Residue, then its C-alpha position, 0 to 999 in steps of 0.5 A: m031161573e032167577t025168578l024160580f030162585k026168587v019164588l023159592l026163596l020167598g016161600m022159604v022165608l015165609v015158611l020160616a017166619f010164619v010156621p012154628n019151629s015145632v012143626f019142623g022138629a029136628l029138620f029146622p036146621f036143614v030148613i035154615i041151610l036150604t034157605m041159605l043155599l037158595l040165597y047163595g044161588y040167587w046171588y050167584l045167578t044175579y051178580f057173579v061174573r065168571l071169567e068164561d063169560i068175560y072171555k066170550v065178550k072179550p076173547d083177546l083177554k084170555d091170556k093177558i089177565k095178571f090179576n082178577i077179583f070179584c068186588g063191589k064198585l061204590p057209586i060216585e056221588n050216590s048215583n047208583d047202587i053198588s056195582r058188583c063186578q069182576l075186576l081184571v088187571t092186564e099188562t096195560e089196563i084195568f077192566l070192570f065187568q058186570r053181569k047183565k040184567s036177566k032180560e039183556r043176557t044171551p048165551d054169548s053175552s052174559c056180562k058187559e064192560i062197565m069201566k076201563i082204566e089205563l094202567d099208566s093213569v093210575s097214580s096210587i092205590e090205598f087199602k082201607k075201610v071204604a064204606g062204614a066198616r067194609y074193607g076195600f081199596v081206592i084207586f087214584f088216577d088222572e087228576n085226583q079222580e078216584v074209584k072205590f071198591m069193596s072187597s074182603r078178599i083183597k086183604s089176602k091178595k094185596k101183594e099180587f094186586c100191587e104187583a099186577l098194578k106195578l105199584n108199591e104197597 
């Protein structure tokens, strides 16, 4: 399915780049909208982690989640690209789940756990710009270690996030 979206998206970009606007006439805005919908569909299939997928991998989390948000984990020391993941907070731990690559996915397992942090080890959290102009948060834990996350939605969910972590803003 991802390959189909890639091909369609590439085709639409080529059409937009090389076909004169006058050929589309009044349909040009719809072509732009269709291209944006294809881009969103590709992003959703490639990166987004649903809670239902997480429950298939870890069914014991189903009733324990106090907070969840989709975010991007910044790499430590330029090791990798941004890891787009679902961050979950339970009573005792913070989990990060990332969507598996298309070749690794099965109907029962489309995501994997990439990080787990004990809530007792979290010393503080800071909300700030973490990558250029991108807003996010930094979790500090165990002996000056930190993990940075990008999320534009965290601004509106600060209070719930801090409550789930049992920390003050």
